[in-house]
mmCIF file of the N, C-alpha and C atoms, coordinates in Angstrom:
data_MODEL
# 
_entry.id   MODEL 
# 
loop_
_atom_site.group_PDB 
_atom_site.id 
_atom_site.type_symbol 
_atom_site.label_atom_id 
_atom_site.label_alt_id 
_atom_site.label_comp_id 
_atom_site.label_asym_id 
_atom_site.label_entity_id 
_atom_site.label_seq_id 
_atom_site.pdbx_PDB_ins_code 
_atom_site.Cartn_x 
_atom_site.Cartn_y 
_atom_site.Cartn_z 
_atom_site.occupancy 
_atom_site.B_iso_or_equiv 
_atom_site.pdbx_formal_charge 
_atom_site.auth_seq_id 
_atom_site.auth_comp_id 
_atom_site.auth_asym_id 
_atom_site.auth_atom_id 
_atom_site.pdbx_PDB_model_num 
ATOM 1   N N  . UNK A 1 1  ? -161.522 -48.773 46.566 1.00 0.00 ? 1  UNK A N  1 
ATOM 2   C CA . UNK A 1 1  ? -161.927 -50.162 46.716 1.00 0.00 ? 1  UNK A CA 1 
ATOM 3   C C  . UNK A 1 1  ? -162.806 -50.611 45.558 1.00 0.00 ? 1  UNK A C  1 
ATOM 4   N N  . UNK A 1 2  ? -163.624 -49.708 45.050 1.00 0.00 ? 2  UNK A N  1 
ATOM 5   C CA . UNK A 1 2  ? -164.489 -50.069 43.929 1.00 0.00 ? 2  UNK A CA 1 
ATOM 6   C C  . UNK A 1 2  ? -163.662 -50.474 42.715 1.00 0.00 ? 2  UNK A C  1 
ATOM 7   N N  . UNK A 1 3  ? -162.521 -49.829 42.533 1.00 0.00 ? 3  UNK A N  1 
ATOM 8   C CA . UNK A 1 3  ? -161.649 -50.204 41.418 1.00 0.00 ? 3  UNK A CA 1 
ATOM 9   C C  . UNK A 1 3  ? -161.126 -51.623 41.589 1.00 0.00 ? 3  UNK A C  1 
ATOM 10  N N  . UNK A 1 4  ? -160.850 -52.020 42.822 1.00 0.00 ? 4  UNK A N  1 
ATOM 11  C CA . UNK A 1 4  ? -160.336 -53.375 43.077 1.00 0.00 ? 4  UNK A CA 1 
ATOM 12  C C  . UNK A 1 4  ? -161.384 -54.424 42.732 1.00 0.00 ? 4  UNK A C  1 
ATOM 13  N N  . UNK A 1 5  ? -162.602 -54.252 43.203 1.00 0.00 ? 5  UNK A N  1 
ATOM 14  C CA . UNK A 1 5  ? -163.645 -55.243 42.918 1.00 0.00 ? 5  UNK A CA 1 
ATOM 15  C C  . UNK A 1 5  ? -163.978 -55.244 41.435 1.00 0.00 ? 5  UNK A C  1 
ATOM 16  N N  . UNK A 1 6  ? -163.931 -54.082 40.800 1.00 0.00 ? 6  UNK A N  1 
ATOM 17  C CA . UNK A 1 6  ? -164.191 -54.011 39.358 1.00 0.00 ? 6  UNK A CA 1 
ATOM 18  C C  . UNK A 1 6  ? -163.126 -54.793 38.589 1.00 0.00 ? 6  UNK A C  1 
ATOM 19  N N  . UNK A 1 7  ? -161.878 -54.680 39.000 1.00 0.00 ? 7  UNK A N  1 
ATOM 20  C CA . UNK A 1 7  ? -160.797 -55.426 38.346 1.00 0.00 ? 7  UNK A CA 1 
ATOM 21  C C  . UNK A 1 7  ? -160.964 -56.932 38.530 1.00 0.00 ? 7  UNK A C  1 
ATOM 22  N N  . UNK A 1 8  ? -161.355 -57.321 39.725 1.00 0.00 ? 8  UNK A N  1 
ATOM 23  C CA . UNK A 1 8  ? -161.573 -58.745 40.008 1.00 0.00 ? 8  UNK A CA 1 
ATOM 24  C C  . UNK A 1 8  ? -162.721 -59.267 39.150 1.00 0.00 ? 8  UNK A C  1 
ATOM 25  N N  . UNK A 1 9  ? -163.828 -58.537 39.128 1.00 0.00 ? 9  UNK A N  1 
ATOM 26  C CA . UNK A 1 9  ? -164.991 -58.953 38.340 1.00 0.00 ? 9  UNK A CA 1 
ATOM 27  C C  . UNK A 1 9  ? -164.638 -59.004 36.855 1.00 0.00 ? 9  UNK A C  1 
ATOM 28  N N  . UNK A 1 10 ? -163.924 -57.990 36.367 1.00 0.00 ? 10 UNK A N  1 
ATOM 29  C CA . UNK A 1 10 ? -163.515 -57.991 34.961 1.00 0.00 ? 10 UNK A CA 1 
ATOM 30  C C  . UNK A 1 10 ? -162.677 -59.225 34.632 1.00 0.00 ? 10 UNK A C  1 
ATOM 31  N N  . UNK A 1 11 ? -161.791 -59.602 35.533 1.00 0.00 ? 11 UNK A N  1 
ATOM 32  C CA . UNK A 1 11 ? -160.975 -60.792 35.318 1.00 0.00 ? 11 UNK A CA 1 
ATOM 33  C C  . UNK A 1 11 ? -161.811 -62.052 35.246 1.00 0.00 ? 11 UNK A C  1 
ATOM 34  N N  . UNK A 1 12 ? -162.756 -62.194 36.148 1.00 0.00 ? 12 UNK A N  1 
ATOM 35  C CA . UNK A 1 12 ? -163.626 -63.374 36.141 1.00 0.00 ? 12 UNK A CA 1 
ATOM 36  C C  . UNK A 1 12 ? -164.518 -63.406 34.901 1.00 0.00 ? 12 UNK A C  1 
ATOM 37  N N  . UNK A 1 13 ? -164.990 -62.240 34.471 1.00 0.00 ? 13 UNK A N  1 
ATOM 38  C CA . UNK A 1 13 ? -165.803 -62.189 33.249 1.00 0.00 ? 13 UNK A CA 1 
ATOM 39  C C  . UNK A 1 13 ? -164.942 -62.588 32.056 1.00 0.00 ? 13 UNK A C  1 
ATOM 40  N N  . UNK A 1 14 ? -163.733 -62.061 31.981 1.00 0.00 ? 14 UNK A N  1 
ATOM 41  C CA . UNK A 1 14 ? -162.817 -62.398 30.888 1.00 0.00 ? 14 UNK A CA 1 
ATOM 42  C C  . UNK A 1 14 ? -162.560 -63.899 30.837 1.00 0.00 ? 14 UNK A C  1 
ATOM 43  N N  . UNK A 1 15 ? -162.409 -64.506 32.019 1.00 0.00 ? 15 UNK A N  1 
ATOM 44  C CA . UNK A 1 15 ? -162.157 -65.952 32.106 1.00 0.00 ? 15 UNK A CA 1 
ATOM 45  C C  . UNK A 1 15 ? -163.441 -66.776 31.987 1.00 0.00 ? 15 UNK A C  1 
ATOM 46  N N  . UNK A 1 16 ? -164.584 -66.082 31.915 1.00 0.00 ? 16 UNK A N  1 
ATOM 47  C CA . UNK A 1 16 ? -165.889 -66.745 31.857 1.00 0.00 ? 16 UNK A CA 1 
ATOM 48  C C  . UNK A 1 16 ? -166.097 -67.651 33.080 1.00 0.00 ? 16 UNK A C  1 
ATOM 49  N N  . UNK A 1 17 ? -165.679 -67.152 34.246 1.00 0.00 ? 17 UNK A N  1 
ATOM 50  C CA . UNK A 1 17 ? -165.716 -67.932 35.486 1.00 0.00 ? 17 UNK A CA 1 
ATOM 51  C C  . UNK A 1 17 ? -166.936 -67.544 36.310 1.00 0.00 ? 17 UNK A C  1 
ATOM 52  N N  . UNK A 1 18 ? -168.083 -68.049 35.909 1.00 0.00 ? 18 UNK A N  1 
ATOM 53  C CA . UNK A 1 18 ? -169.339 -67.741 36.587 1.00 0.00 ? 18 UNK A CA 1 
ATOM 54  C C  . UNK A 1 18 ? -169.324 -68.224 38.041 1.00 0.00 ? 18 UNK A C  1 
ATOM 55  N N  . UNK A 1 19 ? -168.759 -69.385 38.289 1.00 0.00 ? 19 UNK A N  1 
ATOM 56  C CA . UNK A 1 19 ? -168.736 -69.923 39.652 1.00 0.00 ? 19 UNK A CA 1 
ATOM 57  C C  . UNK A 1 19 ? -167.999 -68.974 40.599 1.00 0.00 ? 19 UNK A C  1 
ATOM 58  N N  . UNK A 1 20 ? -166.880 -68.449 40.155 1.00 0.00 ? 20 UNK A N  1 
ATOM 59  C CA . UNK A 1 20 ? -166.125 -67.519 41.002 1.00 0.00 ? 20 UNK A CA 1 
ATOM 60  C C  . UNK A 1 20 ? -166.955 -66.275 41.313 1.00 0.00 ? 20 UNK A C  1 
ATOM 61  N N  . UNK A 1 21 ? -167.669 -65.768 40.322 1.00 0.00 ? 21 UNK A N  1 
ATOM 62  C CA . UNK A 1 21 ? -168.527 -64.604 40.559 1.00 0.00 ? 21 UNK A CA 1 
ATOM 63  C C  . UNK A 1 21 ? -169.683 -64.944 41.487 1.00 0.00 ? 21 UNK A C  1 
ATOM 64  N N  . UNK A 1 22 ? -170.278 -66.113 41.280 1.00 0.00 ? 22 UNK A N  1 
ATOM 65  C CA . UNK A 1 22 ? -171.361 -66.542 42.173 1.00 0.00 ? 22 UNK A CA 1 
ATOM 66  C C  . UNK A 1 22 ? -170.859 -66.669 43.608 1.00 0.00 ? 22 UNK A C  1 
ATOM 67  N N  . UNK A 1 23 ? -169.691 -67.264 43.775 1.00 0.00 ? 23 UNK A N  1 
ATOM 68  C CA . UNK A 1 23 ? -169.109 -67.421 45.117 1.00 0.00 ? 23 UNK A CA 1 
ATOM 69  C C  . UNK A 1 23 ? -168.829 -66.066 45.755 1.00 0.00 ? 23 UNK A C  1 
ATOM 70  N N  . UNK A 1 24 ? -168.301 -65.135 44.964 1.00 0.00 ? 24 UNK A N  1 
ATOM 71  C CA . UNK A 1 24 ? -168.014 -63.792 45.457 1.00 0.00 ? 24 UNK A CA 1 
ATOM 72  C C  . UNK A 1 24 ? -169.302 -63.092 45.893 1.00 0.00 ? 24 UNK A C  1 
ATOM 73  N N  . UNK A 1 25 ? -170.353 -63.277 45.114 1.00 0.00 ? 25 UNK A N  1 
ATOM 74  C CA . UNK A 1 25 ? -171.649 -62.674 45.441 1.00 0.00 ? 25 UNK A CA 1 
ATOM 75  C C  . UNK A 1 25 ? -172.215 -63.246 46.737 1.00 0.00 ? 25 UNK A C  1 
ATOM 76  N N  . UNK A 1 26 ? -172.146 -64.561 46.890 1.00 0.00 ? 26 UNK A N  1 
ATOM 77  C CA . UNK A 1 26 ? -172.642 -65.205 48.119 1.00 0.00 ? 26 UNK A CA 1 
ATOM 78  C C  . UNK A 1 26 ? -171.863 -64.695 49.324 1.00 0.00 ? 26 UNK A C  1 
ATOM 79  N N  . UNK A 1 27 ? -170.555 -64.604 49.183 1.00 0.00 ? 27 UNK A N  1 
ATOM 80  C CA . UNK A 1 27 ? -169.714 -64.137 50.296 1.00 0.00 ? 27 UNK A CA 1 
ATOM 81  C C  . UNK A 1 27 ? -170.085 -62.714 50.695 1.00 0.00 ? 27 UNK A C  1 
ATOM 82  N N  . UNK A 1 28 ? -170.274 -61.842 49.699 1.00 0.00 ? 28 UNK A N  1 
ATOM 83  C CA . UNK A 1 28 ? -170.620 -60.445 49.999 1.00 0.00 ? 28 UNK A CA 1 
ATOM 84  C C  . UNK A 1 28 ? -172.002 -60.351 50.645 1.00 0.00 ? 28 UNK A C  1 
ATOM 85  N N  . UNK A 1 29 ? -172.949 -61.147 50.177 1.00 0.00 ? 29 UNK A N  1 
ATOM 86  C CA . UNK A 1 29 ? -174.295 -61.109 50.778 1.00 0.00 ? 29 UNK A CA 1 
ATOM 87  C C  . UNK A 1 29 ? -174.259 -61.588 52.225 1.00 0.00 ? 29 UNK A C  1 
ATOM 88  N N  . UNK A 1 30 ? -173.472 -62.617 52.509 1.00 0.00 ? 30 UNK A N  1 
ATOM 89  C CA . UNK A 1 30 ? -173.333 -63.091 53.899 1.00 0.00 ? 30 UNK A CA 1 
ATOM 90  C C  . UNK A 1 30 ? -172.691 -62.022 54.762 1.00 0.00 ? 30 UNK A C  1 
ATOM 91  N N  . UNK A 1 31 ? -171.725 -61.313 54.184 1.00 0.00 ? 31 UNK A N  1 
ATOM 92  C CA . UNK A 1 31 ? -171.063 -60.248 54.930 1.00 0.00 ? 31 UNK A CA 1 
ATOM 93  C C  . UNK A 1 31 ? -172.048 -59.142 55.295 1.00 0.00 ? 31 UNK A C  1 
ATOM 94  N N  . UNK A 1 32 ? -172.930 -58.784 54.380 1.00 0.00 ? 32 UNK A N  1 
ATOM 95  C CA . UNK A 1 32 ? -173.946 -57.767 54.676 1.00 0.00 ? 32 UNK A CA 1 
ATOM 96  C C  . UNK A 1 32 ? -174.853 -58.252 55.806 1.00 0.00 ? 32 UNK A C  1 
ATOM 97  N N  . UNK A 1 33 ? -175.263 -59.513 55.761 1.00 0.00 ? 33 UNK A N  1 
ATOM 98  C CA . UNK A 1 33 ? -176.095 -60.063 56.839 1.00 0.00 ? 33 UNK A CA 1 
ATOM 99  C C  . UNK A 1 33 ? -175.379 -59.973 58.180 1.00 0.00 ? 33 UNK A C  1 
ATOM 100 N N  . UNK A 1 34 ? -174.120 -60.335 58.197 1.00 0.00 ? 34 UNK A N  1 
ATOM 101 C CA . UNK A 1 34 ? -173.335 -60.287 59.432 1.00 0.00 ? 34 UNK A CA 1 
ATOM 102 C C  . UNK A 1 34 ? -173.210 -58.858 59.934 1.00 0.00 ? 34 UNK A C  1 
ATOM 103 N N  . UNK A 1 35 ? -172.922 -57.937 59.042 1.00 0.00 ? 35 UNK A N  1 
ATOM 104 C CA . UNK A 1 35 ? -172.776 -56.536 59.435 1.00 0.00 ? 35 UNK A CA 1 
ATOM 105 C C  . UNK A 1 35 ? -174.092 -55.945 59.927 1.00 0.00 ? 35 UNK A C  1 
ATOM 106 N N  . UNK A 1 36 ? -175.195 -56.346 59.311 1.00 0.00 ? 36 UNK A N  1 
ATOM 107 C CA . UNK A 1 36 ? -176.498 -55.861 59.767 1.00 0.00 ? 36 UNK A CA 1 
ATOM 108 C C  . UNK A 1 36 ? -176.831 -56.362 61.163 1.00 0.00 ? 36 UNK A C  1 
ATOM 109 N N  . UNK A 1 37 ? -176.256 -57.473 61.557 1.00 0.00 ? 37 UNK A N  1 
ATOM 110 C CA . UNK A 1 37 ? -176.518 -58.045 62.874 1.00 0.00 ? 37 UNK A CA 1 
ATOM 111 C C  . UNK A 1 37 ? -175.627 -57.440 63.959 1.00 0.00 ? 37 UNK A C  1 
ATOM 112 N N  . UNK A 1 38 ? -174.667 -56.617 63.572 1.00 0.00 ? 38 UNK A N  1 
ATOM 113 C CA . UNK A 1 38 ? -173.766 -56.003 64.555 1.00 0.00 ? 38 UNK A CA 1 
ATOM 114 C C  . UNK A 1 38 ? -174.539 -55.061 65.466 1.00 0.00 ? 38 UNK A C  1 
ATOM 115 N N  . UNK A 1 39 ? -174.206 -55.134 66.720 1.00 0.00 ? 39 UNK A N  1 
ATOM 116 C CA . UNK A 1 39 ? -174.830 -54.236 67.690 1.00 0.00 ? 39 UNK A CA 1 
ATOM 117 C C  . UNK A 1 39 ? -173.738 -53.423 68.367 1.00 0.00 ? 39 UNK A C  1 
ATOM 118 N N  . UNK A 1 40 ? -174.017 -52.170 68.584 1.00 0.00 ? 40 UNK A N  1 
ATOM 119 C CA . UNK A 1 40 ? -173.091 -51.336 69.331 1.00 0.00 ? 40 UNK A CA 1 
ATOM 120 C C  . UNK A 1 40 ? -172.073 -50.594 68.484 1.00 0.00 ? 40 UNK A C  1 
ATOM 121 N N  . UNK A 1 41 ? -171.994 -50.897 67.190 1.00 0.00 ? 41 UNK A N  1 
ATOM 122 C CA . UNK A 1 41 ? -171.088 -50.154 66.318 1.00 0.00 ? 41 UNK A CA 1 
ATOM 123 C C  . UNK A 1 41 ? -171.834 -49.772 65.041 1.00 0.00 ? 41 UNK A C  1 
ATOM 124 N N  . UNK A 1 42 ? -171.391 -48.686 64.445 1.00 0.00 ? 42 UNK A N  1 
ATOM 125 C CA . UNK A 1 42 ? -172.025 -48.207 63.218 1.00 0.00 ? 42 UNK A CA 1 
ATOM 126 C C  . UNK A 1 42 ? -171.306 -48.814 62.014 1.00 0.00 ? 42 UNK A C  1 
ATOM 127 N N  . UNK A 1 43 ? -171.986 -49.706 61.343 1.00 0.00 ? 43 UNK A N  1 
ATOM 128 C CA . UNK A 1 43 ? -171.413 -50.393 60.180 1.00 0.00 ? 43 UNK A CA 1 
ATOM 129 C C  . UNK A 1 43 ? -171.972 -49.874 58.867 1.00 0.00 ? 43 UNK A C  1 
ATOM 130 N N  . UNK A 1 44 ? -172.679 -48.754 58.884 1.00 0.00 ? 44 UNK A N  1 
ATOM 131 C CA . UNK A 1 44 ? -173.369 -48.296 57.687 1.00 0.00 ? 44 UNK A CA 1 
ATOM 132 C C  . UNK A 1 44 ? -172.421 -48.027 56.520 1.00 0.00 ? 44 UNK A C  1 
ATOM 133 N N  . UNK A 1 45 ? -171.259 -47.452 56.783 1.00 0.00 ? 45 UNK A N  1 
ATOM 134 C CA . UNK A 1 45 ? -170.301 -47.180 55.713 1.00 0.00 ? 45 UNK A CA 1 
ATOM 135 C C  . UNK A 1 45 ? -169.786 -48.459 55.077 1.00 0.00 ? 45 UNK A C  1 
ATOM 136 N N  . UNK A 1 46 ? -169.484 -49.425 55.902 1.00 0.00 ? 46 UNK A N  1 
ATOM 137 C CA . UNK A 1 46 ? -168.996 -50.708 55.403 1.00 0.00 ? 46 UNK A CA 1 
ATOM 138 C C  . UNK A 1 46 ? -170.087 -51.432 54.635 1.00 0.00 ? 46 UNK A C  1 
ATOM 139 N N  . UNK A 1 47 ? -171.296 -51.414 55.165 1.00 0.00 ? 47 UNK A N  1 
ATOM 140 C CA . UNK A 1 47 ? -172.427 -52.054 54.480 1.00 0.00 ? 47 UNK A CA 1 
ATOM 141 C C  . UNK A 1 47 ? -172.640 -51.405 53.115 1.00 0.00 ? 47 UNK A C  1 
ATOM 142 N N  . UNK A 1 48 ? -172.560 -50.100 53.051 1.00 0.00 ? 48 UNK A N  1 
ATOM 143 C CA . UNK A 1 48 ? -172.737 -49.378 51.791 1.00 0.00 ? 48 UNK A CA 1 
ATOM 144 C C  . UNK A 1 48 ? -171.675 -49.823 50.773 1.00 0.00 ? 48 UNK A C  1 
ATOM 145 N N  . UNK A 1 49 ? -170.422 -49.962 51.218 1.00 0.00 ? 49 UNK A N  1 
ATOM 146 C CA . UNK A 1 49 ? -169.349 -50.384 50.322 1.00 0.00 ? 49 UNK A CA 1 
ATOM 147 C C  . UNK A 1 49 ? -169.569 -51.815 49.822 1.00 0.00 ? 49 UNK A C  1 
ATOM 148 N N  . UNK A 1 50 ? -169.972 -52.697 50.727 1.00 0.00 ? 50 UNK A N  1 
ATOM 149 C CA . UNK A 1 50 ? -170.206 -54.088 50.333 1.00 0.00 ? 50 UNK A CA 1 
ATOM 150 C C  . UNK A 1 50 ? -171.390 -54.169 49.368 1.00 0.00 ? 50 UNK A C  1 
ATOM 151 N N  . UNK A 1 51 ? -172.406 -53.349 49.590 1.00 0.00 ? 51 UNK A N  1 
ATOM 152 C CA . UNK A 1 51 ? -173.541 -53.324 48.666 1.00 0.00 ? 51 UNK A CA 1 
ATOM 153 C C  . UNK A 1 51 ? -173.126 -52.799 47.291 1.00 0.00 ? 51 UNK A C  1 
ATOM 154 N N  . UNK A 1 52 ? -172.190 -51.854 47.256 1.00 0.00 ? 52 UNK A N  1 
ATOM 155 C CA . UNK A 1 52 ? -171.646 -51.391 45.971 1.00 0.00 ? 52 UNK A CA 1 
ATOM 156 C C  . UNK A 1 52 ? -170.895 -52.530 45.281 1.00 0.00 ? 52 UNK A C  1 
ATOM 157 N N  . UNK A 1 53 ? -170.143 -53.312 46.056 1.00 0.00 ? 53 UNK A N  1 
ATOM 158 C CA . UNK A 1 53 ? -169.459 -54.487 45.502 1.00 0.00 ? 53 UNK A CA 1 
ATOM 159 C C  . UNK A 1 53 ? -170.472 -55.446 44.887 1.00 0.00 ? 53 UNK A C  1 
ATOM 160 N N  . UNK A 1 54 ? -171.578 -55.661 45.589 1.00 0.00 ? 54 UNK A N  1 
ATOM 161 C CA . UNK A 1 54 ? -172.623 -56.569 45.100 1.00 0.00 ? 54 UNK A CA 1 
ATOM 162 C C  . UNK A 1 54 ? -173.163 -56.071 43.757 1.00 0.00 ? 54 UNK A C  1 
ATOM 163 N N  . UNK A 1 55 ? -173.360 -54.778 43.638 1.00 0.00 ? 55 UNK A N  1 
ATOM 164 C CA . UNK A 1 55 ? -173.845 -54.202 42.385 1.00 0.00 ? 55 UNK A CA 1 
ATOM 165 C C  . UNK A 1 55 ? -172.865 -54.476 41.242 1.00 0.00 ? 55 UNK A C  1 
ATOM 166 N N  . UNK A 1 56 ? -171.578 -54.321 41.508 1.00 0.00 ? 56 UNK A N  1 
ATOM 167 C CA . UNK A 1 56 ? -170.547 -54.572 40.489 1.00 0.00 ? 56 UNK A CA 1 
ATOM 168 C C  . UNK A 1 56 ? -170.526 -56.053 40.110 1.00 0.00 ? 56 UNK A C  1 
ATOM 169 N N  . UNK A 1 57 ? -170.629 -56.930 41.101 1.00 0.00 ? 57 UNK A N  1 
ATOM 170 C CA . UNK A 1 57 ? -170.627 -58.375 40.839 1.00 0.00 ? 57 UNK A CA 1 
ATOM 171 C C  . UNK A 1 57 ? -171.850 -58.764 40.022 1.00 0.00 ? 57 UNK A C  1 
ATOM 172 N N  . UNK A 1 58 ? -173.015 -58.240 40.389 1.00 0.00 ? 58 UNK A N  1 
ATOM 173 C CA . UNK A 1 58 ? -174.237 -58.544 39.632 1.00 0.00 ? 58 UNK A CA 1 
ATOM 174 C C  . UNK A 1 58 ? -174.131 -58.058 38.192 1.00 0.00 ? 58 UNK A C  1 
ATOM 175 N N  . UNK A 1 59 ? -173.491 -56.913 37.984 1.00 0.00 ? 59 UNK A N  1 
ATOM 176 C CA . UNK A 1 59 ? -173.287 -56.408 36.620 1.00 0.00 ? 59 UNK A CA 1 
ATOM 177 C C  . UNK A 1 59 ? -172.365 -57.348 35.839 1.00 0.00 ? 59 UNK A C  1 
ATOM 178 N N  . UNK A 1 60 ? -171.357 -57.890 36.506 1.00 0.00 ? 60 UNK A N  1 
ATOM 179 C CA . UNK A 1 60 ? -170.474 -58.860 35.855 1.00 0.00 ? 60 UNK A CA 1 
ATOM 180 C C  . UNK A 1 60 ? -171.224 -60.113 35.471 1.00 0.00 ? 60 UNK A C  1 
ATOM 181 N N  . UNK A 1 61 ? -172.086 -60.598 36.354 1.00 0.00 ? 61 UNK A N  1 
ATOM 182 C CA . UNK A 1 61 ? -172.894 -61.770 36.037 1.00 0.00 ? 61 UNK A CA 1 
ATOM 183 C C  . UNK A 1 61 ? -173.824 -61.487 34.854 1.00 0.00 ? 61 UNK A C  1 
ATOM 184 N N  . UNK A 1 62 ? -174.370 -60.286 34.806 1.00 0.00 ? 62 UNK A N  1 
ATOM 185 C CA . UNK A 1 62 ? -175.236 -59.904 33.688 1.00 0.00 ? 62 UNK A CA 1 
ATOM 186 C C  . UNK A 1 62 ? -174.449 -59.901 32.378 1.00 0.00 ? 62 UNK A C  1 
ATOM 187 N N  . UNK A 1 63 ? -173.197 -59.449 32.440 1.00 0.00 ? 63 UNK A N  1 
ATOM 188 C CA . UNK A 1 63 ? -172.354 -59.480 31.235 1.00 0.00 ? 63 UNK A CA 1 
ATOM 189 C C  . UNK A 1 63 ? -172.141 -60.905 30.758 1.00 0.00 ? 63 UNK A C  1 
ATOM 190 N N  . UNK A 1 64 ? -171.985 -61.837 31.679 1.00 0.00 ? 64 UNK A N  1 
ATOM 191 C CA . UNK A 1 64 ? -171.817 -63.240 31.286 1.00 0.00 ? 64 UNK A CA 1 
ATOM 192 C C  . UNK A 1 64 ? -173.101 -63.778 30.672 1.00 0.00 ? 64 UNK A C  1 
ATOM 193 N N  . UNK A 1 65 ? -174.244 -63.332 31.173 1.00 0.00 ? 65 UNK A N  1 
ATOM 194 C CA . UNK A 1 65 ? -175.536 -63.803 30.662 1.00 0.00 ? 65 UNK A CA 1 
ATOM 195 C C  . UNK A 1 65 ? -175.861 -63.204 29.296 1.00 0.00 ? 65 UNK A C  1 
ATOM 196 N N  . UNK A 1 66 ? -175.304 -62.009 29.041 1.00 0.00 ? 66 UNK A N  1 
ATOM 197 C CA . UNK A 1 66 ? -175.656 -61.290 27.822 1.00 0.00 ? 66 UNK A CA 1 
ATOM 198 C C  . UNK A 1 66 ? -174.810 -61.627 26.708 1.00 0.00 ? 66 UNK A C  1 
# 
């Protein structure tokens, strides 16, 4: 899955599409909030993966800034 998000981020960076990256980041952060609010199921693995996605997206945004 990390390869998929990396490919998506690379594409947006190549296109210089900051808005798409910002939108992707907002969506992932909302997803983490939703998963943290889950009761009765263990979402730690999914949360960890989404947080890894956030790290990749933030790195893409940094590339656009640099």
